[in-house]
C-alpha positions in Angstrom: 0.0 0.0 0.0 2.9 2.3 0.6 4.1 1.5 -2.9 0.7 2.5 -4.3 0.6 5.7 -2.3 4.0 7.1 -3.3 3.2 7.8 -7.0 0.3 10.0 -5.9 2.5 12.2 -3.7 2.9 14.7 -6.6 -0.8 15.3 -6.6 -1.7 15.0 -2.9 1.5 16.2 -1.3 1.6 15.2 2.3 -2.1 15.0 2.7 -3.7 11.7 3.9 -0.3 9.9 4.1 -1.9 7.0 6.1 -5.0 6.5 4.0 -4.0 3.2 2.3 -2.6 1.8 5.6 -6.1 1.2 6.9 -6.7 -1.1 3.9 -3.4 -2.8 4.4 -4.2 -3.6 8.1 -7.7 -4.9 7.2 -6.3 -7.2 4.4 -3.4 -8.5 6.5 -5.7 -9.2 9.5 -8.4 -10.9 7.4 -6.1 -13.0 5.4 -3.5 -14.0 8.0 -4.8 -13.0 11.5 -4.3 -10.2 13.9 -0.5 -10.7 14.2 -0.1 -9.9 10.5 -2.4 -7.0 11.1 0.0 -5.7 13.8 3.0 -6.0 11.5 1.1 -4.2 8.7 0.1 -1.4 11.1 3.6 -0.9 12.5 5.4 -1.1 9.2 2.9 1.0 7.3 2.8 3.8 9.9 6.6 4.0 10.2 7.2 3.9 6.4 4.5 6.5 5.8 6.1 8.8 8.5 9.5 8.3 6.9 8.6 8.5 3.2 5.4 10.5 3.0 5.5 13.1 5.9 7.8 16.1 5.8 10.7 16.2 6.4 11.0 13.3 4.0 13.4 10.4 4.7 13.6 11.4 8.3 11.9 10.4 11.6 12.2 13.9 13.0 9.0 15.6 14.3 8.4 18.7 12.2 5.4 20.0 14.1 2.8 18.8 16.6 -0.1 18.7 14.0 1.7 16.0 11.9 2.5 14.0 15.1 -1.2 14.3 16.2 -2.3 13.0 12.8 0.2 10.1 13.1 -1.2 9.2 16.5 -4.8 9.4 15.5 -4.3 7.3 12.4 -2.4 4.7 14.5 -5.1 4.5 17.1 -7.8 4.3 14.5 -6.0 1.4 12.7 -5.5 -0.3 16.1 -9.2 -0.1 16.9 -10.1 -1.5 13.5 -7.6 -4.3 14.2 -9.1 -5.0 17.6 -12.6 -5.2 16.1 -11.5 -7.6 13.4 -9.6 -9.7 16.0 -12.6 -9.9 18.3 -14.8 -11.0 15.3 -12.3 -13.6 14.2 -12.1 -14.9 17.8 -15.9 -15.3 17.9 -15.9 -17.0 14.6 -13.1 -19.4 15.7 -15.0 -20.0 19.0 -18.1 -20.9 17.1 -16.2 -23.1 14.6 -14.6 -25.0 17.5 -18.0 -25.5 19.2 -19.5 -26.8 15.9 -16.6 -29.1 15.4 -16.9 -30.4 19.0 -20.6 -31.1 18.4 -20.0 -32.8 15.1 -17.4 -35.0 16.7 -19.8 -35.8 19.6 -22.5 -36.6 17.0 -20.1 -38.8 15.1 -19.2 -40.7 18.2 -22.9 -41.1 19.0 -23.6 -42.4 15.5 -20.7 -44.9 15.8 -22.0 -46.1 19.1 -25.5 -46.5 17.7 -24.1 -48.4 14.7 -22.2 -50.7 17.0 -25.2 -51.4 19.3 -27.4 -52.0 16.3 -25.0 -54.5 14.9 -24.8 -56.2 18.3 -28.6 -56.3 18.5 -28.8 -58.0 15.1 -26.2 -60.5 16.1 -28.1 -61.2 19.3 -31.3 -61.8 17.4 -29.6 -64.1 14.9 -27.9 -66.0 17.7 -31.2 -66.6 19.5 -32.8 -67.8 16.2 -29.9 -70.2 15.6 -30.1 -71.5 19.1 -33.9 -72.1 18.7 -33.3 -73.8 15.4 -30.7 -76.2 17.0 -33.2 -77.1 19.7 -36.1 -77.7 17.3 -36.8 -81.3 16.4 -38.6 -80.8 13.1 -36.5 -80.3 10.0 -39.1 -78.0 8.5 -39.1 -75.8 11.5 -35.3 -75.6 11.4 -35.4 -74.7 7.8 -38.0 -72.0 8.4 -36.0 -70.5 11.3 -32.9 -70.5 9.0 -34.8 -68.6 6.4 -35.8 -66.1 8.9 -32.2 -65.8 10.0 -31.1 -65.3 6.4 -33.6 -62.5 5.9 -32.6 -60.7 9.1 -29.0 -61.1 8.0 -29.7 -59.4 4.7 -31.3 -56.4 6.5 -28.3 -56.4 8.9 -25.9 -56.2 6.0 -27.8 -53.1 4.7 -27.5 -51.5 8.1 -23.8 -52.3 8.2 -23.2 -50.7 4.9 -25.1 -47.7 6.0 -23.0 -47.5 9.1 -19.8 -47.6 7.1 -21.0 -44.5 5.2 -22.3 -42.7 8.3 -21.0 -39.4 6.8 -23.7 -39.9 4.2 -26.8 -41.5 5.8 -28.8 -41.2 2.6 -27.0 -43.7 0.4 -25.5 -47.3 0.4 -23.0 -48.6 -2.1 -25.2 -51.2 -3.7 -22.5 -52.9 -5.7 -20.3 -53.6 -2.7 -23.3 -54.5 -0.5 -25.0 -57.0 -2.9 -21.7 -58.8 -3.7 -20.9 -59.1 0.0 -24.3 -60.4 0.6 -23.9 -63.0 -2.1 -20.6 -64.0 -0.6 -22.3 -64.7 2.8 -25.1 -66.7 1.1 -22.5 -68.8 -0.7 -20.6 -69.5 2.4 -23.8 -70.5 4.3 -25.7 -72.5 1.7 -23.7 -73.3 -1.4 -22.0 -76.7 -2.0 -18.5 -76.8 -3.5 -20.0 -77.8 -6.9 -22.0 -74.6 -7.1 -20.5 -71.1 -7.4 -22.1 -67.8 -6.7 -20.9 -64.9 -8.9 -21.7 -61.2 -8.4 -20.9 -58.4 -10.9 -22.8 -55.2 -10.2 -21.9 -51.8 -11.6 -21.0 -49.1 -9.0 -24.1 -47.2 -7.9 -25.6 -45.9 -4.7 -29.2 -46.1 -3.5 -31.1 -45.1 -0.4 -31.2 -47.4 2.6 -34.9 -48.4 2.1 -34.1 -49.5 -1.5 -31.0 -51.2 -0.4 -32.9 -53.3 2.1 -35.6 -54.1 -0.5 -33.1 -55.2 -3.1 -31.1 -57.2 -0.5 -34.2 -59.2 0.5 -35.1 -59.8 -3.2 -31.5 -61.0 -4.0 -31.4 -63.1 -0.9 -34.6 -64.9 -1.7 -33.7 -65.5 -5.4 -30.2 -66.7 -4.8 -31.2 -68.9 -1.9 -34.0 -70.4 -3.9 -31.6 -71.2 -6.8 -29.1 -72.8 -4.4 -31.8 -74.9 -2.8 -33.8 -76.0 -5.8 -31.9 -75.5 -9.1 -29.2 -78.1 -8.7 -30.7 -81.5 -7.9 -28.8 -84.7 -7.1 -25.5 -83.0 -6.4 -25.2 -81.3 -9.8 -22.7 -78.6 -10.3 -23.5 -75.1 -11.6 -23.4 -71.4 -11.2 -25.6 -68.7 -9.8 -24.9 -65.3 -11.1 -26.0 -61.9 -9.8 -25.4 -59.0 -12.2 -26.4 -55.4 -12.3 -25.9 -52.7 -14.8 -27.1 -49.1 -14.8 -28.6 -47.6 -18.0 -30.9 -44.8 -18.8 -33.9 -46.7 -17.5 -32.4 -47.4 -14.1 -30.8 -50.5 -12.6 -31.2 -53.7 -14.5 -30.6 -56.5 -11.9 -30.4 -60.1 -13.1 -30.3 -63.2 -10.9 -29.7 -66.3 -13.0 -28.6 -69.9 -12.7 -27.8 -72.8 -15.1 -29.7 -75.4 -13.1 -32.7 -77.5 -13.8 -35.2 -74.7 -14.4 -38.5 -74.2 -12.6 -40.5 -77.4 -12.8 -44.2 -77.2 -13.6 -45.1 -78.6 -10.2 -43.0 -75.9 -8.5 -44.4 -73.2 -10.7 -48.0 -74.1 -9.7 -47.2 -74.2 -6.0 -45.0 -71.1 -6.1 -46.8 -69.1 -3.4 -44.4 -69.4 -0.5 -43.3 -66.6 1.8 -40.2 -66.0 -0.3 -42.2 -65.4 -3.5 -44.5 -63.1 -1.6 -41.6 -61.1 -0.3 -40.1 -60.8 -3.7 -43.4 -59.6 -5.2 -44.0 -57.2 -2.3 -40.7 -55.5 -2.6 -40.9 -55.4 -6.4 -44.1 -53.4 -6.0 -42.5 -51.2 -3.3 -39.6 -50.4 -5.7 -41.9 -49.7 -8.6 -39.9 -52.1 -10.6 -40.7 -54.4 -13.5 -40.0 -58.1 -13.0 -40.0 -61.1 -15.4 -38.8 -64.7 -15.2 -37.5 -66.8 -18.0 -37.0 -70.5 -17.2 -36.1 -73.6 -19.2 -34.2 -76.8 -18.9 -31.0 -74.7 -19.2 -31.7 -72.6 -16.2 -33.7 -69.7 -14.8 -33.2 -66.0 -15.2 -34.9 -63.3 -13.0 -34.8 -59.8 -14.5 -35.6 -56.8 -12.4 -35.6 -53.2 -13.7 -35.5 -50.7 -10.9 -36.2 -47.1 -12.1 -34.5 -44.0 -10.7 -31.1 -45.4 -10.0 -28.1 -43.9 -11.7 
């Protein structure tokens, strides 16, 4: 600012020698804090007195009026600096308080996520214990199906917890493929593989839970019914995003849906799939033959 002021000395003479110093103090304090403001104030005032106030290139006091002007300008700049410093202090104080609250909220969310996961595990453990104590094979199978469905919901909650910074979305590709991996470990034989290839995309937690239950039911059904007499094969889950939304396909190369199974296909799993298909506003079709079965689901509004 001193450099900007010197060229105008021929027009203004020694009038208003400290005018641009006010701006220098404000800029320094705003950009770099009150300490830089103090440096700008001290350096600007001394250089102005030395270069712009007669007698030039001297620190001698020519008269009391010029000294009074120097003192008033210095005090004025100091007051501006104090006001800016107090404002910055309040802003920093508010920022620190917000950061403390955000950290506290983050800790609370992590604790809730942890407790929710523990609750799911407790429920699953109780179901498994009850299944082990049950004498009937059908009852054991029914309890295992309940456990599988709860596990699918638990996985959605886990993925949401991982992204607690964004509670509105779940990475569907990671989530569904991890779910398929757990289903394969729990139900699949060595002769049957479960593949998963879903394009990266995110969905809301409600949609993630709905899709997880659908995939859980379809993959589980293929593993249980598509490969009879120890046959080998593959169950594939694929998903691709196009202009119409997410096209999700669950297919197998097993025996296909037998006519008898097709006529009696009114179990809870089928009802769950149909219910969540309607909830998603999706279209659903099944193509089955001796070479396998393919379930195609088109979910709109996913990019």
